[in-house]
All heavy atoms as an XYZ file, in Angstrom:
740
protein
N     180.572    100.107     34.952
C     179.381     99.358     35.014
C     178.191    100.412     35.087
O     178.269    101.358     35.804
C     179.341     98.508     36.234
C     178.103     97.662     36.382
S     178.287     96.378     37.602
C     177.421     97.135     38.960
N     177.187    100.149     34.299
C     175.943    101.011     34.286
C     175.017    100.553     35.311
O     174.675     99.376     35.326
C     175.309    101.015     32.873
C     174.050    101.836     32.827
C     176.318    101.462     31.844
N     174.516    101.479     36.175
C     173.513    101.000     37.195
C     172.216    100.548     36.585
O     171.805    101.034     35.473
C     173.354    102.302     38.018
C     173.709    103.411     37.186
C     174.783    102.885     36.210
N     171.603     99.614     37.225
C     170.349     99.090     36.744
C     169.235    100.140     36.981
O     169.036    100.624     38.106
C     169.924     97.820     37.528
C     168.578     97.247     37.072
O     168.093     97.633     36.043
O     168.104     96.349     37.788
N     168.583    100.569     35.927
C     167.634    101.624     36.062
C     166.191    101.122     35.714
O     165.291    101.844     35.309
C     167.923    102.793     35.074
O     167.977    102.310     33.714
C     169.233    103.465     35.435
N     166.044     99.804     35.897
C     164.662     99.253     35.683
C     164.271     98.516     36.903
O     165.042     98.042     37.714
C     164.642     98.267     34.495
O     165.515     97.209     34.753
C     165.070     98.996     33.168
N     162.976     98.468     37.081
C     162.360     97.685     38.195
C     161.224     96.918     37.522
O     160.192     97.439     37.264
C     161.841     98.558     39.250
O     161.211     97.881     40.234
N     161.474     95.630     37.190
C     160.528     94.899     36.458
C     160.338     95.397     35.088
O     161.365     95.614     34.365
N     159.084     95.724     34.713
C     158.852     96.218     33.319
C     158.854     97.781     33.317
O     158.577     98.340     32.295
C     157.511     95.719     32.837
C     157.486     94.194     32.658
O     158.622     93.653     32.341
O     156.496     93.617     32.690
N     159.094     98.401     34.473
C     159.018     99.837     34.559
C     160.346    100.469     34.743
O     161.095    100.068     35.667
C     158.088    100.237     35.704
C     156.744     99.517     35.729
N     155.789     99.828     34.840
C     156.292     98.535     36.499
C     154.694     99.091     35.016
N     155.012     98.218     36.043
N     160.681    101.487     33.920
C     162.011    102.152     34.166
C     161.932    102.864     35.496
O     160.906    103.408     35.884
C     162.071    103.144     32.954
C     160.726    103.140     32.354
C     159.949    101.991     32.841
N     163.054    102.890     36.197
C     163.123    103.565     37.450
C     163.238    105.071     37.219
O     163.946    105.524     36.281
C     164.341    103.092     38.256
C     164.134    101.660     38.811
S     165.467    101.156     39.830
C     165.332    102.250     41.224
N     162.523    105.865     37.953
C     162.568    107.311     37.743
C     163.971    107.864     38.069
O     164.667    107.356     38.904
C     161.549    107.894     38.743
C     161.210    106.785     39.615
C     161.622    105.511     39.042
N     164.303    108.949     37.431
C     165.628    109.581     37.614
C     165.570    110.855     38.412
O     166.631    111.422     38.734
C     166.280    109.828     36.274
C     166.510    108.518     35.438
C     167.303    108.898     34.177
C     167.431    107.694     33.330
N     168.364    106.691     33.698
N     164.441    111.291     38.818
C     164.318    112.525     39.578
C     163.551    112.235     40.861
O     162.809    111.255     40.995
C     163.551    113.648     38.800
O     162.173    113.199     38.696
C     164.166    113.913     37.435
N     163.791    113.050     41.848
C     163.083    112.927     43.118
C     161.555    113.046     42.928
O     160.793    112.292     43.598
C     163.540    113.896     44.172
C     164.945    113.578     44.622
O     165.416    112.495     44.396
O     165.571    114.434     45.285
N     161.076    113.907     42.117
C     159.680    114.170     41.877
C     159.063    112.864     41.274
O     157.987    112.429     41.635
C     159.374    115.290     40.997
C     159.638    116.619     41.663
O     159.722    116.679     42.960
O     159.781    117.642     40.928
N     159.784    112.325     40.325
C     159.305    111.084     39.667
C     159.311    109.922     40.667
O     158.378    109.090     40.665
C     160.145    110.753     38.505
N     160.342    109.857     41.519
C     160.410    108.775     42.515
C     159.221    108.911     43.479
O     158.669    107.940     43.915
C     161.735    108.849     43.296
N     158.973    110.152     43.942
C     157.872    110.376     44.892
C     156.536    109.949     44.222
O     155.730    109.327     44.847
C     157.779    111.846     45.285
C     156.642    112.211     46.218
C     156.681    111.385     47.510
C     156.665    113.714     46.536
N     156.335    110.333     42.971
C     155.115    109.917     42.286
C     154.970    108.381     42.196
O     153.904    107.808     42.437
C     155.066    110.509     40.901
N     156.078    107.727     41.853
C     156.066    106.239     41.767
C     155.842    105.636     43.184
O     155.117    104.681     43.259
C     157.415    105.764     41.231
N     156.420    106.209     44.161
C     156.248    105.754     45.581
C     154.769    105.798     45.944
O     154.146    104.930     46.498
C     157.089    106.570     46.523
C     156.950    106.161     47.968
C     157.800    105.203     48.474
C     156.012    106.760     48.765
C     157.650    104.799     49.804
C     155.924    106.422     50.141
C     156.706    105.421     50.650
N     154.142    107.046     45.728
C     152.802    107.232     46.043
C     151.871    106.292     45.252
O     150.899    105.707     45.826
C     152.338    108.685     45.774
C     150.871    108.920     45.905
C     153.145    109.619     46.777
N     152.178    105.982     44.015
C     151.376    105.057     43.224
C     151.502    103.613     43.802
O     150.547    102.913     43.923
C     151.875    105.010     41.812
N     152.719    103.212     44.182
C     152.914    101.862     44.826
C     152.179    101.785     46.114
O     151.548    100.785     46.476
C     154.396    101.510     44.996
C     155.139    101.373     43.712
C     154.666    100.146     43.008
N     155.415    100.017     41.783
C     155.277     98.993     40.981
N     154.324     98.169     41.115
N     156.018     98.976     39.902
N     152.224    102.873     46.920
C     151.535    102.924     48.223
C     150.010    102.753     48.011
O     149.363    102.044     48.750
C     151.879    104.206     49.003
C     151.214    104.262     50.360
C     151.371    105.592     51.017
C     150.575    105.639     52.255
N     149.159    105.277     52.203
N     149.536    103.413     46.982
C     148.077    103.315     46.658
C     147.724    101.836     46.323
O     146.662    101.390     46.693
C     147.702    104.200     45.529
N     148.604    101.174     45.635
C     148.385     99.703     45.327
C     148.292     98.902     46.636
O     147.429     98.047     46.781
C     149.483     99.159     44.461
C     149.516     99.726     43.012
C     150.655     99.085     42.228
O     150.961     97.903     42.347
O     151.269     99.913     41.426
N     149.241     99.194     47.523
C     149.242     98.481     48.801
C     147.957     98.757     49.604
O     147.377     97.884     50.149
C     150.493     98.829     49.657
C     151.747     98.197     48.929
C     150.364     98.355     51.031
C     153.060     98.670     49.531
N     147.622    100.049     49.669
C     146.346    100.444     50.364
C     145.139     99.725     49.841
O     144.311     99.236     50.567
C     146.158    101.969     50.307
C     147.191    102.728     51.156
O     147.860    102.050     52.026
O     147.372    103.915     50.958
N     145.091     99.638     48.470
C     143.957     98.928     47.884
C     143.980     97.441     48.243
O     142.847     96.870     48.533
C     143.979     99.129     46.404
N     145.091     96.865     48.197
C     145.223     95.445     48.575
C     144.795     95.222     50.063
O     144.111     94.307     50.409
C     146.605     94.932     48.337
N     145.219     96.124     50.907
C     144.896     96.065     52.356
C     143.392     96.194     52.539
O     142.806     95.482     53.325
C     145.660     97.056     53.150
C     147.196     96.791     53.265
C     147.877     98.008     53.971
C     147.445     95.488     54.052
N     142.803     97.102     51.740
C     141.296     97.259     51.878
C     140.638     96.000     51.451
O     139.565     95.640     52.134
C     140.862     98.424     50.953
C     141.265     99.793     51.498
O     141.659     99.935     52.703
O     141.187    100.762     50.701
N     141.086     95.311     50.446
C     140.446     94.102     49.964
C     140.620     92.990     51.018
O     139.733     92.199     51.290
C     141.047     93.695     48.606
C     140.645     94.587     47.504
C     141.170     94.067     46.142
N     140.306     92.914     45.767
C     140.712     91.997     44.950
N     141.857     92.097     44.365
N     139.929     90.974     44.676
N     141.824     92.953     51.588
C     142.113     91.905     52.607
C     141.211     92.155     53.808
O     140.598     91.246     54.394
C     143.590     91.911     53.037
C     144.470     91.394     51.885
C     143.802     91.113     54.320
C     145.947     91.604     52.080
N     141.032     93.424     54.239
C     140.223     93.789     55.403
C     138.774     93.398     55.101
O     138.044     92.785     55.941
C     140.313     95.272     55.707
C     139.336     95.820     56.741
C     139.352     95.067     58.084
N     140.647     95.245     58.708
C     141.071     94.451     59.654
N     140.369     93.431     60.146
N     142.319     94.603     60.159
N     138.304     93.648     53.901
C     136.949     93.309     53.533
C     136.694     91.799     53.516
O     135.730     91.306     54.065
C     136.544     93.887     52.149
N     137.697     91.020     53.057
C     137.585     89.553     53.089
C     137.617     89.078     54.527
O     136.849     88.193     54.876
C     138.714     88.976     52.271
N     138.430     89.656     55.340
C     138.514     89.259     56.764
C     137.220     89.533     57.462
O     136.702     88.726     58.203
C     139.646     90.007     57.431
O     139.704     89.643     58.789
N     136.621     90.756     57.157
C     135.358     91.078     57.802
C     134.249     90.113     57.437
O     133.309     89.884     58.152
C     134.932     92.507     57.436
C     135.872     93.568     58.085
O     136.577     93.276     59.064
O     135.767     94.735     57.636
N     134.443     89.498     56.228
C     133.449     88.494     55.748
C     133.932     87.111     56.012
O     133.563     86.137     55.295
C     133.181     88.743     54.244
C     131.984     88.014     53.750
O     131.113     87.612     54.578
O     131.887     87.790     52.536
N     134.838     86.954     56.993
C     135.374     85.606     57.368
C     135.996     84.864     56.203
O     135.899     83.673     56.118
C     134.302     84.777     58.073
C     133.758     85.411     59.291
N     132.602     86.240     59.243
C     134.183     85.441     60.498
C     132.403     86.720     60.427
N     133.324     86.290     61.275
N     136.632     85.658     55.294
C     137.285     85.058     54.165
C     136.371     84.179     53.383
O     136.796     83.144     52.798
C     138.572     84.391     54.528
C     139.640     85.350     55.040
C     139.760     85.559     56.397
C     140.417     86.083     54.168
C     140.666     86.512     56.903
C     141.317     87.040     54.632
C     141.513     87.214     55.988
N     135.064     84.649     53.328
C     134.101     83.985     52.516
C     133.695     82.595     52.923
O     133.127     81.839     52.142
C     134.435     84.069     51.011
C     135.058     85.365     50.585
C     136.365     85.474     50.197
C     134.263     86.541     50.610
C     136.894     86.689     49.882
C     134.879     87.724     50.293
C     136.103     87.810     49.882
N     133.987     82.270     54.145
C     133.645     80.887     54.664
C     132.474     81.016     55.660
O     132.566     81.859     56.555
C     134.873     80.314     55.361
N     131.490     80.257     55.447
C     130.375     80.294     56.437
C     130.769     79.409     57.584
O     131.332     78.289     57.431
C     129.088     79.823     55.749
O     129.237     78.491     55.290
N     130.457     79.821     58.842
C     130.838     79.049     60.000
C     130.492     77.575     59.977
O     131.252     76.737     60.450
C     130.192     79.807     61.165
C     129.947     81.169     60.651
C     129.760     81.020     59.177
N     129.362     77.280     59.454
C     128.883     75.887     59.415
C     129.626     75.031     58.422
O     129.483     73.838     58.420
C     127.372     75.770     59.289
C     126.830     76.319     57.939
C     126.591     77.872     57.945
O     126.761     78.479     58.996
O     126.106     78.361     56.944
N     130.384     75.687     57.553
C     131.072     74.868     56.511
C     132.650     75.005     56.651
O     133.320     74.494     55.738
C     130.688     75.391     55.121
C     129.274     75.067     54.819
N     128.336     76.057     54.745
C     128.608     73.877     54.641
C     127.119     75.556     54.462
N     127.268     74.214     54.390
N     133.106     75.583     57.678
C     134.580     75.666     57.907
C     135.171     74.323     58.090
O     134.667     73.536     58.816
C     134.958     76.631     59.095
C     136.372     76.570     59.430
C     134.521     78.064     58.709
N     136.299     74.081     57.373
C     137.021     72.806     57.517
C     138.522     73.091     57.599
O     138.955     74.297     57.527
C     136.649     71.813     56.397
C     136.829     72.403     55.009
N     138.076     72.559     54.447
C     135.897     72.881     54.134
C     137.870     73.093     53.203
N     136.566     73.287     53.010
N     139.336     72.053     57.692
C     140.754     72.279     57.880
C     141.386     72.868     56.638
O     142.470     73.510     56.703
C     141.433     70.976     58.262
C     141.134     70.625     59.703
C     140.272     69.631     60.139
C     141.664     71.270     60.847
N     140.226     69.692     61.487
C     141.050     70.672     61.948
C     142.522     72.317     60.989
C     141.349     71.094     63.250
C     142.891     72.768     62.334
C     142.225     72.101     63.415
N     140.823     72.754     55.519
C     141.334     73.440     54.285
C     141.298     74.912     54.479
O     142.216     75.681     54.010
N     140.222     75.487     55.089
C     140.139     76.917     55.381
C     141.289     77.316     56.381
O     141.889     78.362     56.230
C     138.776     77.261     55.995
C     137.700     77.023     55.055
N     136.870     76.028     55.116
C     137.239     77.799     54.019
C     135.920     76.087     54.208
N     136.134     77.170     53.506
N     141.476     76.480     57.363
C     142.589     76.781     58.327
C     143.906     76.830     57.601
O     144.740     77.727     57.876
C     142.580     75.717     59.484
C     143.704     75.992     60.478
C     141.220     75.727     60.227
N     144.176     75.850     56.756
C     145.415     75.825     56.014
C     145.564     77.059     55.122
O     146.665     77.681     55.101
C     145.517     74.558     55.201
O     145.455     73.350     56.064
C     146.780     74.459     54.378
N     144.526     77.430     54.498
C     144.608     78.623     53.649
C     144.930     79.863     54.461
O     145.793     80.678     54.063
C     143.305     78.830     52.872
N     144.333     80.018     55.644
C     144.579     81.175     56.465
C     146.015     81.096     57.010
O     146.687     82.144     57.126
C     143.585     81.269     57.584
C     142.220     81.746     57.254
C     141.308     81.904     58.472
C     142.226     83.040     56.418
N     146.545     79.895     57.309
C     147.910     79.727     57.744
C     148.867     80.196     56.638
O     149.869     80.895     56.925
C     148.169     78.351     58.135
N     148.581     79.879     55.368
C     149.384     80.272     54.227
C     149.329     81.820     54.077
O     150.388     82.442     53.918
C     148.871     79.599     52.946
C     149.167     78.131     52.898
O     149.935     77.613     53.703
O     148.519     77.454     52.050
N     148.116     82.376     54.228
C     148.020     83.857     54.122
C     148.765     84.539     55.204
O     149.450     85.556     55.043
C     146.512     84.237     54.199
C     145.750     83.675     53.053
N     146.214     83.273     51.886
C     144.358     83.371     53.043
C     145.234     82.810     51.115
N     144.094     82.903     51.766
N     148.714     83.945     56.434
C     149.366     84.510     57.585
C     150.907     84.522     57.349
O     151.567     85.512     57.692
C     148.997     83.772     58.906
O     147.621     83.819     59.075
C     149.717     84.292     60.091
N     151.432     83.424     56.808
C     152.885     83.339     56.563
C     153.320     84.368     55.556
O     154.327     85.033     55.693
C     153.168     81.933     56.074
N     152.458     84.583     54.487
C     152.832     85.617     53.503
C     152.797     87.035     54.148
O     153.678     87.822     53.916
C     151.853     85.542     52.321
C     151.920     84.320     51.459
C     150.770     84.244     50.444
C     153.278     84.349     50.715
N     151.773     87.326     54.936
C     151.720     88.617     55.566
C     152.910     88.825     56.614
O     153.410     89.891     56.754
C     150.401     88.775     56.298
C     149.138     88.981     55.401
C     147.882     88.859     56.129
C     149.299     90.271     54.627
N     153.313     87.745     57.238
C     154.407     87.797     58.180
C     155.717     88.158     57.432
O     156.480     88.976     57.933
C     154.612     86.506     58.936
C     155.741     86.640     60.007
C     155.805     85.488     60.900
C     156.905     85.491     61.936
N     157.818     86.575     61.975
N     155.828     87.594     56.297
C     157.080     87.951     55.432
C     157.053     89.426     55.131
O     158.072     90.122     55.175
C     157.033     87.216     54.089
C     157.444     85.719     54.262
C     157.494     85.005     52.941
N     158.491     85.703     52.065
C     158.443     85.456     50.684
N     157.573     84.658     50.155
N     159.373     86.095     49.952
N     155.858     90.012     54.852
C     155.772     91.472     54.567
C     156.064     92.255     55.779
O     156.879     93.209     55.724
C     154.389     91.781     53.992
C     154.212     91.125     52.645
C     154.165     93.296     53.921
C     152.729     91.116     52.145
N     155.445     91.939     56.905
C     155.672     92.711     58.094
C     157.082     92.591     58.565
O     157.714     93.564     59.081
C     154.678     92.406     59.269
O     154.740     90.967     59.513
C     153.269     92.784     58.887
N     157.692     91.387     58.470
C     159.101     91.231     58.839
C     160.013     92.122     57.991
O     160.952     92.720     58.514
C     159.540     89.741     58.693
C     159.046     88.857     59.796
O     158.468     89.365     60.784
O     159.308     87.623     59.720
N     159.718     92.223     56.701
C     160.512     93.027     55.828
C     160.322     94.492     56.195
O     161.322     95.263     56.247
C     160.137     92.796     54.367
N     159.124     94.985     56.436
C     158.888     96.401     56.775
C     159.527     96.753     58.043
O     160.191     97.834     58.214
C     157.390     96.637     56.762
C     156.798     96.581     55.357
C     157.063     98.004     57.410
C     155.300     96.548     55.309
N     159.419     95.909     59.083
C     159.962     96.273     60.425
C     161.311     95.642     60.677
O     161.782     95.673     61.875
C     158.929     95.815     61.439
C     157.644     96.666     61.392
C     156.533     96.130     60.810
C     157.662     97.960     61.796
C     155.368     96.880     60.716
C     156.488     98.767     61.719
C     155.374     98.204     61.117
O     154.247     98.986     61.026
N     161.995     95.081     59.758
C     163.330     94.469     59.880
C     163.292     93.449     61.050
O     164.106     93.469     61.967
C     164.352     95.512     60.111
N     162.352     92.555     60.971
C     162.175     91.519     61.997
C     162.387     90.125     61.292
O     162.452     90.016     60.047
C     160.780     91.544     62.657
C     160.581     92.853     63.376
C     159.152     93.028     63.850
O     158.236     92.347     63.394
O     158.995     93.920     64.706
N     162.344     89.052     62.109
C     162.478     87.712     61.585
C     163.722     87.551     60.689
O     164.796     88.000     61.124
N     163.620     86.989     59.548
C     164.794     86.756     58.683
C     165.369     88.062     58.164
O     166.484     88.101     57.652
C     164.468     85.845     57.557
C     163.528     86.437     56.507
C     163.154     85.512     55.362
O     162.633     84.387     55.695
O     163.385     85.833     54.194
N     164.609     89.212     58.289
C     165.119     90.464     57.850
C     165.821     91.231     58.949
O     166.260     92.378     58.678
C     163.919     91.276     57.282
C     163.313     90.634     56.013
N     163.821     90.771     54.788
C     162.276     89.802     55.943
C     163.108     90.072     53.932
N     162.177     89.505     54.615
N     165.789     90.736     60.134
C     166.519     91.455     61.254
C     167.940     91.558     61.024
O     168.592     90.601     60.509
C     166.190     90.698     62.571
N     168.489     92.642     61.417
C     170.003     92.906     61.285
C     170.554     92.640     59.882
O     171.669     92.261     59.738
C     170.668     91.998     62.313
C     170.231     92.296     63.710
O     170.104     93.452     64.064
N     170.052     91.254     64.512
N     169.736     92.851     58.909
C     170.223     92.682     57.498
C     170.828     93.958     56.950
O     171.618     93.898     56.033
C     169.089     92.203     56.601
C     169.507     92.143     55.119
C     168.517     90.880     57.003
N     170.551     95.088     57.560
C     171.061     96.306     57.042
C     169.970     97.291     56.810
O     169.077     97.484     57.608
N     170.086     97.912     55.687
C     169.139     98.997     55.315
C     167.740     98.479     55.042
O     167.583     97.441     54.396
C     169.680     99.756     54.086
O     171.007    100.109     54.239
C     168.818    100.956     53.816
N     166.776     99.186     55.553
C     165.334     98.847     55.301
C     164.609    100.171     55.244
O     165.171    101.205     55.486
C     164.747     97.914     56.289
C     164.873     98.361     57.736
N     163.951     99.126     58.326
C     165.871     98.092     58.626
C     164.372     99.391     59.553
N     165.459     98.804     59.771
N     163.368    100.160     54.897
C     162.619    101.390     54.624
C     162.601    102.325     55.896
O     162.623    103.527     55.716
C     161.180    101.010     54.247
C     160.963    100.501     52.918
C     159.544    100.141     52.641
C     161.480    101.426     51.843
N     162.544    101.749     57.044
C     162.530    102.659     58.219
C     163.810    103.380     58.530
O     163.804    104.359     59.276
C     162.105    101.822     59.465
C     160.713    101.300     59.277
C     160.241    100.700     60.539
N     160.147    101.709     61.579
C     159.382    101.725     62.574
N     158.592    100.704     62.709
N     159.387    102.680     63.489
N     164.946    102.979     57.864
C     166.194    103.637     58.110
C     166.390    104.830     57.156
O     167.339    105.546     57.275
C     167.354    102.655     57.972
O     167.433    102.228     56.654
N     165.521    104.975     56.207
C     165.603    106.083     55.164
C     165.124    107.365     55.847
O     164.249    107.330     56.775
C     164.759    105.734     53.934
C     164.820    106.846     52.920
C     165.272    104.423     53.352
N     165.663    108.462     55.395
C     165.305    109.783     55.976
C     163.775    109.872     55.783
O     163.170    109.661     54.752
C     165.971    110.897     55.209
C     165.541    112.279     55.616
C     167.440    110.811     55.332
N     163.035    110.328     56.885
C     161.607    110.498     56.813
C     161.146    111.479     55.650
O     161.786    112.457     55.459
C     161.229    111.018     58.176
C     162.377    110.767     59.023
C     163.630    110.712     58.122
N     160.040    111.163     55.121
C     159.471    112.021     54.044
C     158.128    112.530     54.594
O     157.368    111.777     55.118
C     159.248    111.200     52.741
C     158.626    112.075     51.715
C     160.554    110.617     52.260
N     157.833    113.803     54.359
C     156.596    114.375     54.723
C     155.738    114.504     53.468
O     156.141    115.031     52.485
C     156.778    115.764     55.341
O     157.629    115.691     56.459
C     155.403    116.353     55.684
N     154.504    113.871     53.502
C     153.597    113.911     52.402
C     152.504    114.931     52.702
O     152.034    115.076     53.819
C     152.935    112.550     52.104
C     153.916    111.519     51.711
C     154.488    110.717     52.681
C     154.317    111.414     50.457
C     155.468    109.708     52.318
C     155.246    110.467     50.050
C     155.804    109.587     51.002
N     152.128    115.650     51.662
C     151.114    116.662     51.808
C     149.852    116.037     51.147
O     149.844    115.567     50.037
C     151.463    117.952     51.129
C     152.738    118.576     51.779
S     153.172    120.128     51.066
C     151.912    121.151     51.719
N     148.746    116.093     51.887
C     147.423    115.575     51.324
C     146.793    116.625     50.556
O     146.903    117.732     50.625
C     146.511    115.210     52.544
C     147.012    113.977     53.168
O     147.677    113.136     52.561
O     146.772    113.846     54.413
């Protein structure tokens, strides 16, 4: 059996240097998304206090659930607890700025 060497539309790198470059690129995507989320949060998710209604609350509940899935996966909590290998169990990597 040939191992799967693709991830979505992108071929998976075959060298550690290529993997590191891909990892750093994905991390940059996450950092950019987190920056956008922080900016939206700082602006109360674009809702003015006098116009907040239950639809806004529901939207934030949905966003919270999605973020919980992410944090549970990263920290092996919730449905991801005791599943086995996760990112924190991998040998630590030192990045140079």
